[in-house]
PLY file of the C-alpha trace (Angstrom):
ply
format ascii 1.0
element vertex 332
property float x
property float y
property float z
element edge 331
property int vertex1
property int vertex2
end_header
-20.23 2.32 -4.12
-19.28 1.57 -0.48
-22.42 3.11 1.02
-24.34 0.70 3.25
-21.82 -2.06 2.44
-19.75 -4.31 4.70
-15.99 -3.78 4.39
-13.17 -5.78 5.98
-9.61 -4.45 6.28
-6.87 -7.00 6.97
-4.02 -5.56 9.01
-6.51 -2.83 9.81
-4.73 -1.44 12.88
-1.74 -0.29 10.80
-1.06 3.13 9.28
-3.38 2.55 6.34
-6.30 1.21 8.39
-6.15 4.08 10.87
-6.65 6.49 7.98
-8.95 4.39 5.78
-11.54 3.71 8.49
-12.40 7.32 9.48
-12.20 8.60 5.90
-14.48 5.86 4.59
-16.97 6.27 7.45
-17.20 9.99 6.67
-17.45 9.71 2.89
-19.52 6.56 2.31
-21.32 5.69 5.57
-20.84 1.92 5.15
-23.01 -0.49 7.13
-19.90 -1.76 8.93
-16.13 -1.80 8.71
-14.40 -4.82 10.22
-10.84 -4.29 11.42
-9.14 -7.69 11.14
-5.71 -8.02 12.76
-3.75 -10.12 15.23
-2.57 -7.47 17.72
-5.13 -7.06 20.51
-3.35 -4.05 22.03
-3.41 -2.11 18.74
-7.10 -2.99 18.37
-7.81 -1.80 21.91
-6.04 1.51 21.23
-7.77 2.00 17.87
-11.20 1.14 19.30
-10.99 4.17 21.61
-11.35 6.41 18.55
-14.69 4.84 17.59
-16.45 4.40 20.92
-20.21 4.46 20.35
-19.98 3.96 16.57
-21.75 0.64 15.81
-20.38 0.65 12.27
-16.84 -0.25 13.42
-16.13 -3.83 14.52
-12.89 -5.47 15.61
-11.97 -9.06 14.84
-8.82 -10.74 16.19
-7.33 -13.00 13.55
-4.36 -13.73 11.31
-4.30 -13.99 7.52
-2.34 -17.22 8.04
-5.46 -18.75 9.66
-7.76 -19.67 6.80
-10.63 -20.89 9.00
-10.66 -17.66 11.00
-10.80 -15.65 7.79
-13.83 -17.62 6.58
-15.66 -16.62 9.77
-14.58 -12.96 9.55
-15.66 -12.64 5.90
-19.24 -13.76 6.49
-21.50 -11.19 4.82
-18.61 -8.97 3.68
-18.91 -7.11 0.35
-15.50 -5.43 -0.01
-12.03 -6.27 1.31
-8.87 -4.17 1.56
-5.82 -6.37 2.12
-3.27 -4.34 4.10
-1.77 -7.10 6.29
1.90 -7.78 5.58
5.32 -8.34 7.06
6.88 -5.24 5.52
10.03 -4.06 7.34
12.86 -4.95 4.94
15.50 -6.08 7.49
12.87 -8.03 9.45
11.95 -9.94 6.32
15.59 -10.63 5.46
16.26 -12.18 8.86
12.88 -13.94 9.21
12.19 -15.16 5.67
9.95 -18.11 6.56
7.65 -15.83 8.57
7.54 -13.25 5.78
6.51 -15.91 3.24
3.80 -17.26 5.56
2.17 -13.86 5.93
2.73 -12.24 2.54
2.28 -15.24 0.24
0.39 -17.95 2.14
-1.76 -15.24 3.73
-2.65 -13.89 0.28
-3.60 -17.37 -0.90
-5.82 -17.87 2.15
-7.56 -14.56 1.58
-8.18 -15.23 -2.12
-9.73 -18.63 -1.38
-11.86 -17.28 1.46
-13.10 -14.27 -0.52
-14.17 -16.42 -3.46
-15.92 -18.97 -1.27
-17.70 -16.33 0.85
-18.93 -14.36 -2.17
-16.99 -11.12 -1.57
-17.60 -8.69 -4.47
-14.32 -6.77 -4.71
-10.85 -7.09 -3.16
-8.06 -4.49 -3.36
-4.62 -5.53 -2.13
-1.98 -3.01 -1.11
1.40 -3.44 -2.80
4.70 -1.58 -2.72
7.35 -0.13 -4.99
9.60 -2.94 -3.73
7.50 -5.45 -5.71
8.78 -3.91 -8.97
12.09 -5.57 -9.94
12.56 -6.77 -6.33
15.98 -7.13 -4.74
14.86 -8.04 -1.20
12.66 -10.77 0.23
9.87 -8.41 1.18
9.66 -7.16 -2.40
9.83 -10.70 -3.78
6.95 -11.85 -1.57
4.86 -8.83 -2.53
5.53 -9.49 -6.22
4.30 -13.06 -5.66
1.29 -11.67 -3.79
0.51 -9.26 -6.65
0.66 -12.13 -9.14
-1.68 -14.20 -6.95
-4.28 -11.42 -6.76
-4.11 -10.78 -10.52
-4.48 -14.49 -11.30
-7.24 -14.75 -8.69
-9.62 -13.29 -11.27
-9.33 -16.42 -13.45
-8.92 -18.72 -10.43
-12.36 -17.52 -9.28
-13.95 -19.37 -12.20
-17.66 -18.66 -12.36
-17.68 -16.71 -9.10
-18.15 -12.93 -9.23
-15.27 -11.99 -6.88
-12.80 -9.60 -8.50
-9.27 -8.72 -7.35
-7.02 -5.74 -8.05
-3.87 -4.17 -6.58
-2.73 -0.65 -5.69
0.97 0.15 -5.54
2.68 3.17 -4.00
5.97 4.18 -2.42
7.09 5.83 0.82
4.08 6.90 2.91
4.89 10.24 4.53
4.85 10.17 8.31
3.78 6.54 8.73
5.15 4.48 11.62
8.72 3.34 11.02
9.29 5.69 8.07
12.07 8.23 7.68
10.23 11.44 8.62
9.24 10.42 12.18
12.69 8.86 12.59
14.44 12.09 11.63
12.07 14.09 13.85
12.88 11.86 16.83
16.64 12.41 16.61
17.04 15.86 15.06
17.89 17.43 18.44
21.00 15.23 18.57
22.61 17.50 15.99
23.25 14.88 13.30
21.08 12.83 10.94
22.19 9.50 9.42
21.96 9.44 5.61
22.26 6.14 3.76
23.41 7.65 0.45
23.31 11.26 -0.76
22.01 10.12 -4.17
19.01 8.25 -2.70
15.52 9.30 -3.85
12.07 8.31 -2.68
8.46 8.68 -3.84
6.26 10.72 -1.48
2.58 9.94 -0.87
0.26 10.78 1.99
-1.95 8.20 3.69
-4.99 10.14 2.49
-3.83 9.79 -1.12
-3.33 6.06 -0.54
-6.91 5.73 0.69
-8.24 7.67 -2.29
-6.35 5.35 -4.65
-8.07 2.34 -3.05
-11.45 4.03 -3.47
-10.64 4.67 -7.13
-9.63 1.04 -7.63
-12.93 -0.19 -6.19
-14.92 2.05 -8.54
-12.82 1.44 -11.68
-11.65 -2.20 -11.49
-12.71 -5.00 -13.81
-10.21 -7.35 -12.16
-6.44 -7.82 -12.39
-5.36 -4.18 -12.63
-2.39 -2.77 -10.71
-2.99 0.93 -9.99
0.02 3.22 -9.55
-0.64 6.80 -8.44
1.41 9.66 -9.87
3.24 11.19 -6.93
6.30 13.43 -6.45
9.85 12.39 -5.53
12.37 13.80 -3.07
16.04 13.27 -2.40
16.87 11.90 1.05
19.09 14.93 1.64
16.11 17.20 0.94
13.94 15.27 3.40
16.64 15.74 6.04
16.82 19.46 5.28
13.03 19.80 5.55
12.93 18.05 8.92
16.01 19.67 10.45
17.26 22.70 8.50
21.00 23.16 8.81
21.59 20.00 10.84
24.70 18.00 9.84
24.32 14.62 8.13
26.41 11.48 8.41
26.69 8.83 5.67
25.95 5.36 7.06
25.53 3.29 3.89
22.58 1.48 2.35
20.98 -1.24 4.48
20.79 -4.86 3.28
18.07 -5.21 0.64
17.57 -1.45 0.23
17.43 0.26 -3.17
19.05 3.54 -4.10
15.89 4.61 -5.95
12.30 3.40 -5.79
10.64 1.90 -8.86
6.92 1.26 -9.29
6.77 0.32 -12.97
9.62 -1.51 -14.71
10.34 -1.74 -18.45
8.97 -5.30 -18.56
5.54 -3.95 -17.56
5.55 -1.15 -20.14
3.79 -3.13 -22.92
0.81 -3.62 -20.58
0.79 -0.20 -18.88
-1.61 2.67 -19.60
-1.46 6.29 -18.46
-4.29 8.42 -17.04
-4.32 11.99 -15.69
-3.59 11.02 -12.06
-2.31 7.44 -12.25
-0.96 4.54 -14.28
-2.60 1.15 -14.67
-0.64 -2.06 -15.28
-2.99 -4.53 -16.95
-2.62 -8.32 -16.72
-0.49 -10.03 -19.32
-2.57 -13.24 -18.98
-5.66 -14.04 -21.07
-4.99 -11.03 -23.32
-6.62 -8.86 -20.64
-4.16 -6.05 -21.39
-6.02 -5.50 -24.69
-9.46 -5.45 -23.04
-11.18 -2.08 -23.77
-13.22 -2.38 -20.54
-9.95 -2.37 -18.59
-8.14 0.18 -20.78
-11.05 2.66 -20.90
-9.59 6.08 -21.83
-5.96 5.24 -21.06
-2.99 5.82 -23.38
-0.31 3.14 -23.62
3.07 4.26 -22.31
6.17 4.28 -24.49
8.24 1.15 -25.04
10.78 0.73 -22.24
8.88 3.12 -19.94
10.02 3.15 -16.31
8.35 4.94 -13.40
11.12 5.46 -10.85
11.82 8.05 -8.16
15.05 9.33 -9.73
13.60 9.92 -13.22
10.19 11.13 -12.03
9.16 14.40 -13.72
7.41 15.61 -10.54
9.38 16.66 -7.46
8.32 17.88 -4.01
10.16 20.93 -2.70
11.69 21.24 0.76
9.21 24.03 1.51
6.23 21.86 0.50
7.35 19.05 2.79
7.90 21.51 5.66
4.35 22.77 5.20
3.04 19.21 5.23
5.01 18.40 8.41
3.67 21.51 10.16
0.09 20.62 9.23
0.42 16.96 10.30
2.88 17.11 13.19
0.42 15.78 15.76
-0.09 12.49 13.93
3.32 11.82 12.33
4.64 8.46 13.49
1.45 7.61 15.40
-0.39 5.94 12.54
0 1
1 2
2 3
3 4
4 5
5 6
6 7
7 8
8 9
9 10
10 11
11 12
12 13
13 14
14 15
15 16
16 17
17 18
18 19
19 20
20 21
21 22
22 23
23 24
24 25
25 26
26 27
27 28
28 29
29 30
30 31
31 32
32 33
33 34
34 35
35 36
36 37
37 38
38 39
39 40
40 41
41 42
42 43
43 44
44 45
45 46
46 47
47 48
48 49
49 50
50 51
51 52
52 53
53 54
54 55
55 56
56 57
57 58
58 59
59 60
60 61
61 62
62 63
63 64
64 65
65 66
66 67
67 68
68 69
69 70
70 71
71 72
72 73
73 74
74 75
75 76
76 77
77 78
78 79
79 80
80 81
81 82
82 83
83 84
84 85
85 86
86 87
87 88
88 89
89 90
90 91
91 92
92 93
93 94
94 95
95 96
96 97
97 98
98 99
99 100
100 101
101 102
102 103
103 104
104 105
105 106
106 107
107 108
108 109
109 110
110 111
111 112
112 113
113 114
114 115
115 116
116 117
117 118
118 119
119 120
120 121
121 122
122 123
123 124
124 125
125 126
126 127
127 128
128 129
129 130
130 131
131 132
132 133
133 134
134 135
135 136
136 137
137 138
138 139
139 140
140 141
141 142
142 143
143 144
144 145
145 146
146 147
147 148
148 149
149 150
150 151
151 152
152 153
153 154
154 155
155 156
156 157
157 158
158 159
159 160
160 161
161 162
162 163
163 164
164 165
165 166
166 167
167 168
168 169
169 170
170 171
171 172
172 173
173 174
174 175
175 176
176 177
177 178
178 179
179 180
180 181
181 182
182 183
183 184
184 185
185 186
186 187
187 188
188 189
189 190
190 191
191 192
192 193
193 194
194 195
195 196
196 197
197 198
198 199
199 200
200 201
201 202
202 203
203 204
204 205
205 206
206 207
207 208
208 209
209 210
210 211
211 212
212 213
213 214
214 215
215 216
216 217
217 218
218 219
219 220
220 221
221 222
222 223
223 224
224 225
225 226
226 227
227 228
228 229
229 230
230 231
231 232
232 233
233 234
234 235
235 236
236 237
237 238
238 239
239 240
240 241
241 242
242 243
243 244
244 245
245 246
246 247
247 248
248 249
249 250
250 251
251 252
252 253
253 254
254 255
255 256
256 257
257 258
258 259
259 260
260 261
261 262
262 263
263 264
264 265
265 266
266 267
267 268
268 269
269 270
270 271
271 272
272 273
273 274
274 275
275 276
276 277
277 278
278 279
279 280
280 281
281 282
282 283
283 284
284 285
285 286
286 287
287 288
288 289
289 290
290 291
291 292
292 293
293 294
294 295
295 296
296 297
297 298
298 299
299 300
300 301
301 302
302 303
303 304
304 305
305 306
306 307
307 308
308 309
309 310
310 311
311 312
312 313
313 314
314 315
315 316
316 317
317 318
318 319
319 320
320 321
321 322
322 323
323 324
324 325
325 326
326 327
327 328
328 329
329 330
330 331
């Protein structure tokens, strides 16, 4: 599938890109992977990992800059769209900037991919795009809609777009596990709400979901991986057993529980052994057997949320994961 192909990753110096690039090089041996991002320092640091590998290229650019994207996409076969303004409080206090990157940037990429003849595009989404209550989630919902509709917007062109959606990425920069690790020696961990739950997925699982989307997609699907949940109190216990916690309250725009599929999506959602697939409501694509394949439609009113999830990660399982990944937690 990706062997001997050219792949571009927007926002490629982030947590996802730092995992996607080495995994994809090892599994598929692509002709080249282009890391497209606007932070020269992050590119310089990341490039050290691939010294002497001619398959990895770095391209300074912003998804807001349509002309730069046209140049970067020359000869590219596959695109993973990971660029986003994604920190919830940052988006709340800088809404214009969030819209420019997450919505206008998506529009620029869709236009450029169609015009440059890219074969397949997979955009990364978030649980916050399902029934959004904050600006970040609202912009990602708009982005998801743009990528789904991009399949009809492409007209007679062959470019196809799909989306993958997942929740809290364990150990990624800015997430709760490295934060708790950094302050656990202080003897107290801040807890937003004792009832809070979160989905748990590793970066490697996120990469594998993108690979699956590339191989399975017809265009317009939103892929949601089945992953376990944890309570925030259990995460704290796994990171710092016996350490006291302090309630600090939920931050502006933060949800008590994560949701990746809402009841409004249930009529168009199908279940598979390892994931769900939300099919497009437009053009009757949700009834297309080529998109449904061997899936089973979920029940009416179905919701996939972290508090009602049938699968849960134990404290011991998270402790084992932390021990095995301690050297890279918070660095990707």
